[in-house]
N, C-alpha and C positions, 0 to 999 in steps of 0.2 A: 595310572602311571603311563606317561607318554613314551618313555624309552630311556635306556641307560646310555650315557655317552662317554666317549673317551676322546681326549685331545691327542692328536698325533702330529708329527712334524709337517704332514701334508694337509691337515685339516681335522675336522671333527667327525667321529664315527658314532652313529646312533644305532643301538640295537633294540628292536621292537620286543616288548615283553613276550609276545607270542612265539618268537624265535627261541627265547630262553625256555618257555613252557614246553614247546615241542621237543627240544633237545633233552630237557630234564625228564620228560615222559619216556623218551627213548631209553635213557639211562635206567629209569625205574623198571622198564620192561625187561632189562637184562639182569636184574637183581633176583637172586634166589629167594623164594618164599613169597614174592609178591604175586598175587593172583590177578589183581586188577586194580584200577583206580576207582574210587568211590565218588560219584557225582552227588554232592550234598545239596538238597533243596532246602534252603534256609527258611523259606516260608512255612513249611510244615514239618521240617526235620527229617524228611525221608532220605534214606541212603540207597542209591541204586548202583549195583555193581556194573562197571563198564569193563568189558573184556579188553585186554591190551591189544589194540590194533591201531593203525595209523590215524583213523578218524577220532579215536578216543584218547590219544596220548596227552592232549592238553587238559582234558577235563579232570577235575580233582586236584589241580595244581594252581596255586596263586603265586604271582611274582610281585614283590613290593620293593620299592626303593627306600632303604633305611635312611635315617637322618644323617648318618656319617657317609653316605654315598655308596655304601655296599648294598648288595642284593639280599633280600629276604625271601625264602621260598616256603610255601606251606603245601604239604602233601596230605591228601585224604586217600588212604589205601585200604585194600582188603588183603589179608595175609592167609597163607595156607595153614590149615589145621595141623598141629603136631610139630611145628617148627618153633624155635625160640623167637618170640616177638622181639626181644632185645637184640638178638643177633641179626635178624632181618632188618630192623630199623637202623642199627649201627652200620650195616653194610650199605643200605640205601643212602644214608647221610654221607658216609665217606666217599662212595662212588660219585654221587651227584656233586658234592663239593669239588672233588678233584677234576672230574670231567667237564663240568660246566665252566669252572674257572679257566681250564686249559682251552676250551672251545671259544669262549667269549673274551677272555682277557680281563674280565670283571671279577672283583672279589666278592665272595659270599660271606655275609656276616652272621646269618641265622638260617637254620632249616628246622621247621617244625613238622613233625609227622603225626598225623592222627590216624590211628588204626580204627576204622569204622566197622569192620566185620572180619570174621574168620570163616573160611570156607573149606570144606573137605574136597580134596582133589581126587577124581576118579582115575 
């Protein structure tokens, strides 16, 4: 994906997918129950926990442009043991949808969340 664009009265605004990924990762970092992002190695199916810090905010997140022009996001996350996965993922989806749409002005059409692992928090 090259970038999402918006036409304004002054011209065209193009938002790089990495900007959306970085911001979506920041929002995910704020969500209760998310321990980290999971970097999925497609070649051998390995999942590696990435602690939520500024260097790893983009990993485990994919941004797609859907056919209707809206954004599609895919998250690979690790959740905390003992919390409701449904509650954590619903919170993640709702927060990301609201905050990314407000931040970018682009509409999100789909958010998929893959829970790759559960970790006990000390």
